[in-house]
C-alpha positions as CSV (number, residue, x, y, z in Angstrom):
1,M,11.7,13.8,3.3
2,N,8.6,16.5,2.8
3,E,7.3,18.6,5.7
4,Q,4.3,19.7,4.6
5,P,0.5,19.0,6.1
6,C,-0.6,15.7,5.6
7,V,-3.3,15.1,3.4
8,F,-4.2,11.5,4.8
9,C,-4.6,12.9,8.5
10,A,-6.4,15.7,7.1
11,I,-9.0,13.5,5.3
12,V,-8.7,11.5,8.8
13,R,-9.9,14.2,10.5
14,G,-12.5,15.1,7.7
15,E,-10.7,18.3,7.1
16,A,-9.9,17.1,3.4
17,E,-12.4,15.5,0.9
18,A,-12.1,11.3,-0.2
19,S,-14.3,8.9,-1.3
20,V,-14.5,6.9,1.3
21,V,-15.0,2.6,0.5
22,Y,-14.4,1.7,4.4
23,Q,-13.7,2.7,7.8
24,D,-13.7,1.9,11.5
25,G,-11.5,3.0,14.3
26,T,-8.3,2.0,13.0
27,V,-8.7,2.0,9.6
28,L,-9.6,3.4,6.7
29,A,-9.8,2.8,3.0
30,L,-10.8,5.8,0.2
31,M,-10.1,6.2,-3.4
32,D,-7.3,6.8,-5.0
33,L,-7.2,10.5,-6.4
34,Q,-4.7,9.4,-9.4
35,P,-6.0,5.9,-10.0
36,V,-3.7,3.6,-11.7
37,T,-6.8,1.4,-13.4
38,P,-10.3,2.2,-12.5
39,G,-11.1,1.2,-8.9
40,H,-7.7,2.1,-7.0
41,L,-7.7,1.9,-3.7
42,L,-5.2,3.2,-0.4
43,V,-5.3,2.0,2.6
44,I,-4.8,3.9,5.4
45,P,-4.0,4.1,8.9
46,R,-6.1,6.8,11.2
47,A,-3.1,7.2,13.4
48,H,-0.9,9.3,11.6
49,V,2.3,6.2,11.0
50,V,5.1,7.5,8.4
51,G,6.6,4.3,7.8
52,L,6.7,0.7,8.1
53,A,8.9,0.9,10.8
54,D,6.7,3.1,13.0
55,L,3.8,1.0,12.3
56,D,2.6,-1.1,14.9
57,T,1.7,-4.9,14.2
58,A,-1.9,-4.5,15.7
59,T,-2.6,-2.0,13.2
60,G,-0.5,-3.3,10.5
61,T,-2.8,-6.7,10.8
62,A,-6.3,-4.5,10.8
63,I,-4.8,-3.1,7.0
64,W,-3.9,-6.1,5.7
65,R,-6.9,-7.4,7.0
66,R,-8.9,-4.9,5.2
67,A,-6.7,-4.5,1.7
68,H,-7.4,-8.1,1.6
69,Q,-11.3,-7.7,2.1
70,L,-11.4,-5.3,-0.4
71,A,-9.2,-7.5,-2.8
72,G,-12.0,-9.6,-2.9
73,A,-15.0,-6.7,-3.0
74,L,-12.4,-5.3,-6.2
75,R,-13.5,-8.4,-7.9
76,R,-17.0,-8.5,-7.6
77,S,-17.3,-5.0,-8.4
78,G,-18.2,-5.1,-12.0
79,L,-15.1,-2.9,-12.5
80,R,-12.7,-4.4,-14.4
81,C,-10.2,-6.5,-12.5
82,E,-8.5,-10.0,-13.7
83,G,-6.0,-9.3,-11.0
84,V,-4.8,-7.2,-7.5
85,N,-1.9,-5.7,-6.6
86,F,-0.9,-4.6,-3.3
87,F,2.0,-2.0,-3.3
88,L,3.3,-0.2,0.0
89,A,6.5,2.2,-0.7
90,D,7.9,2.6,2.2
91,G,10.6,6.0,2.3
92,E,11.6,7.9,-0.3
93,A,14.2,5.9,-2.2
94,A,10.9,3.3,-2.3
95,F,9.2,6.3,-4.4
96,Q,6.6,7.0,-1.4
97,E,5.4,10.5,-2.0
98,V,2.8,10.8,1.0
99,F,4.4,10.5,4.1
100,H,1.5,8.6,5.7
101,L,1.6,4.9,5.3
102,H,-0.8,4.0,3.2
103,L,-1.3,0.8,1.4
104,H,-2.5,0.8,-2.5
105,V,-4.7,-1.8,-3.3
106,F,-5.8,-2.0,-7.3
107,P,-7.7,-4.0,-9.9
108,R,-5.3,-5.4,-12.9
109,F,-6.3,-6.4,-16.6
110,A,-4.6,-7.1,-19.3
111,G,-3.4,-4.4,-21.4
112,D,-3.3,-1.8,-18.3
113,P,-1.2,0.9,-17.8
114,F,0.7,0.0,-14.6
115,R,4.5,-1.4,-15.0
116,I,7.4,-2.5,-12.7
117,S,10.7,-2.2,-14.2
118,A,13.3,-4.1,-13.1
119,D,16.3,-6.7,-13.7
120,W,15.1,-9.9,-13.4
121,R,17.5,-12.4,-13.8
122,A,17.7,-15.2,-11.7
123,R,21.3,-14.8,-9.1
124,P,23.8,-17.0,-7.8
125,R,22.9,-19.2,-5.4
126,A,26.0,-18.1,-3.1
127,E,24.8,-14.8,-3.3
128,L,21.2,-15.6,-2.0
129,D,22.4,-17.4,0.5
130,A,24.5,-14.8,1.9
131,N,22.1,-12.4,1.6
132,A,19.7,-14.6,3.1
133,A,21.8,-14.9,6.3
134,L,22.5,-11.1,6.7
135,I,18.6,-11.1,6.7
136,R,18.6,-13.8,8.9
137,A,20.9,-12.3,11.6
138,V,19.2,-9.3,12.1
139,S,15.7,-11.1,12.3
140,D,13.2,-10.6,15.4
């Protein structure tokens, strides 16, 4: 993990520029500097939280609530928005690059450049059931 100063903490403190869409005592929403599509937003906690393991339920709820509200705002904004994606990368293996939790909210439209490539083939029920049992065994 990169030990560089946290750019999102600098934004929260007012030490770095950002195009802020919303802020309150818990979360801040800003325009992504490298947007996938016009209107691409980030919703971040004000407190420095690296990933999901560090995120308390109240802050997670506040992030989701604001992202949900902003998804509706994107649809009403006049920006091209035929759909919305939420994306959160938790950890290096998930392609997290800034280690301050952030939820991407971005408008989608036919022909836009965003793609996720994967092996989308259906899996055997026995494999799915075995994986479900592993997760169920450690769920809270």
